[in-house]
N, C-alpha and C positions, 0 to 999 in steps of 0.2 A: 482447662482442664486436659490433663495428659488423656490421651487415645490408650485403653485398656487392649491390647494385642493378644492377650489369652483368651479374652472372651469370643464367642460365636455371635456375628449378626445374623438377625433375622428380620423379616420385612413381613407385614400383615399383608394378606392377599384373599381374592375372592375367586382368584382363578384355582379350579379343582385340580390339574397336574400341579401348578406350581404352589399350590398348599400342600399336595401329598410328597413334592421334592423338600419343602420349607419342614414338613413333619418327620421325614426320614432321612436326613440331609447324608448320612454317612454310607447309608444303606444304597442309595441312589449312587454315590459316587463310587462304591466299590463296585457296584454292579457293569456302572459305564468304563471302569479302569479294567476290570478283567475282560470285557467284551472288546473294548478296543485293543487294550494290551496284549491279549493272548491270541490277536489275530493270525499273525504266522504260524501260532501254532495248529488251531484249527480248523485253518483254510490251506495252509500247504503241507502241512506235517512237520513243520522244521520247528523242533523243541525249544522256543526262544520267546521271550516278550520284547514289546520296543517299551526302551527306558524312558521315553519321553512321556508317556501315559499320564503316570498318577501326576504329573505337572500342569497337564494341559488338561485333563478332567476337574481337576482343582481350579483352574483359571476361569471354566464353563461355571461351574458349580458355586462360588463365590460369588457374583454379582446377582445367580438365580435367586441365591437364599439370603442375600444382606443386601441385594442392589448395590449401588456406588460405594457405601460405605463398605460393606462386606469386601467388594473387591480391593478397593484402598488400603484397608486394614491387612487383606491377604498380601499384596505387596509389600507393605511394610515389613511386615514378618520377614520376606526375605532379603531386604537389606540391613536389617536392625544389628547394626554391631556394638553398640552400646549397652554394656550389661556387667556386671559384677566380675571381677577378675576369676574368681572360681570356677564361675562357670566354663570359662573359655579353659582352664585347667581341667578340669573335668573331663570335657569333649576331646582334648587333646592329646591328653596324656593317661588317663584312666587306662583305655584299652592297651596300651603298652605295656604299662603297670602288672596289668593281669597276665599280658603274654610273656613277661617275664617270670613270675610266681609259676606259671604253666610249666614252663622250660624247668625251672628249680625241681617242682614235684617229679616232672616226669623223669628226669635225670637221678632223683633221689631213689625213684623205683625201680632203678636201672635201663632207664631209656637210655638213648644216643641223644646228643645235643644235635637238633635240626642243622643241616647245612644251607644256613638262612646267610640274607646278605649282611645283615649288620651285626651277626655273631662271627662273620669271617672278614674283616674288613682289610681290604688292600687296594692298590690301584684300580683294578678293575671293579672290584664289589662296590666302593666308594661311589663309581658312577652310577651303578644300577641302584642304589639306594637312592640317588638324588632320581633317577627317571622313574622309579616305581614311587614316589613320592608327589612328583609333577605329575604322572598320570592318571593319578587316583585323586588329586584336588582340582583337574581341570575338569569344566563342567561338560563339553561336550563328550558323548559317546559312553557317558557313565550313570551307573545305577544312582547314585549320589545324587541326580536332580530331580528324582522321584519322593526325595525327602522333603522337598518344598510342599509337595501337595501330601504326603502322607502326616507330616508333623504341623506343616500351616493350614492345612484343612482338618486334617484327619482328627489330630488333637483338641480343638477348642469345640469341633463339631459333637466328638465321643465325651469328651468331659461335660459339656453342656447338659448332655443327657442322662449320662449313666455314673457322673463323677471320674476321679481321677484313676482310680484303683482297677475300676471295672472297665473304664473306656481305654484304659492302655492295654489291658489284656487283649480286648476283642481286637484292637489297630495293631498289637504285636503279632496274632493269629493271622491278619489278613495279610500283613507285611510277607510272613511267611509263606503263606499260600501264593500269592503273587511271584515268588522265585521258584514255584513248583516247575514250570517247564525247563529249568535250569537243569535239574535232576536228572533230566532225561536228553540232554544235551553230552555228547559225548567229549565235545570240545571244552565243557564249562569247568571253573574251578570245584562247582557242587559236586560234578561227576568224580574230579580227582580226591575229593573229601572222603569218597565211599558211597557216592550214590544213594540210594533211597535208603540205605543200613545207617548213613549217617544223618538223615531226615529229621528224626525225634532232636537228636542235638542241636541241630542248625534250628529246629523251631525253640528250644531250649534257650539258644545264642540270641533270637532275632527279638523274642518275648523280652528277655533280661536286658538287652538293651533298651528294648523299648519303654520300660519303666525309667531306667535311667533318663533317656532323653527326655521323657516327659517332665523329669525333675528339673533337667535344664531348661526345659522350655519356659517352665511358669518362674524358675529363678531369675532365666533371662527377660521375664516380660514380655514374653510371646516372640524369641527369636528362633524364627524356623530355621536360618542362616545358622546360627551355632548351634542348636539342638537335634538339625536336620542334616545340614547338607557338609558341615564341618564334621561332626561327630561320627556321620557316615563314613566320610574320608577317612578318618582316623582308625575307626576299626576296621576298614578296609587296607592301610598301611602296614600298623602294625603286624598283625599275622603275618603280612606277605615279607615285610621287612625281617620277622623274627620267627616265626614257625614254620615256613615251608620254604622248599627249594626253588626260587624264582630267578629267573636269569632273563637278561635283555641281550638279544639276537637281531642287529638287521634293524635296531631302531625298533622293537615289538617284544612287548611284554610276554614271557613263557612261564609257564607251569611245569613243575615234574609231573609225570604221569601219574604218580599216588601220591598222596600225602600221608605222613604218619598219623592214621587215624586216633589212637591213642592220645596222643598230644592234642589234638585238636577237641577230644572228647575232654580232656580234662581242663583244658581253656573255656569250653562250654558250659561246664558244671560252675567254675569260678564265674563266669557271667553270672550265672543264674543264681548263686550263692550272693554275691554282691548285690544285686535286685532285691532278695531279699532283705539285706541288709536298709538298702535307702527305702524299702516299704515300711518296714518294723520303725525305721528312725526318724519316719515323717508320719508315722499311725495311717499311712495308706493314703496319705493327702498329696505326698510327692510334689511338694511346694505348693500346691493352689491354696492360695490365702482366700477365695472367694466364700463368700458365706452360703452359696448353694453349692452343694458337694453333687447333686444328681438331682434328677428329678424322672 
């Protein structure tokens, strides 16, 4: 029998602490992730987070809640590449399609097309696009790694308890919260987006993508690689290549000091609307074919 990688594994236990962890797996996971991941912010005052912590805490939580089988299924999700072709297409291309539509709406409303590398290709910017793509798809030093925890542990745990719709909403809100320190970091892209003034639209974006990522996760039969790492890489790459002024100098990726907030707001609203389409089209199931929708 094939392993169901969308399911959440739990093991019976008489241990009081472990029983609590098994009963409230995502709550414990979220608390540990913020406690460890925000350490630089509350210990040194540096507004940042440790990008690898969501994966690290998931590696701890998976065997605690599901034993050896739970850990093995978590690891299998990270390397699952065999999935329907359309899940790969959605993960890789949908963020780019929405970015193009956002630019079109922005220009029709009288805005100026961004000075983005992919819209102004020449010998120099072609190399920039390639560098941006490689930098966002490489695992080290990237928030993409956290998606193995968010989608590989978070989605199964939350779907098991709350169902796909509410579970994904909870996860999307948590992922948004995870990035909060970056909005106080003067050197972060989040600050260039507009800082806390842009936070509500960042929330719409993160929650919106989360609904689509859950659909890809379920349709890919539990691939956190496609639904998490690849999808996150794509919605990093396309906006940077299309929506903002990003350059490569001295082998380092640099952003403009300010972004076109209206363009990014249009893109955020498009992401939110597309998420609504996924929810309505799937009747809130988001590709989850389990008989148990929540409990």
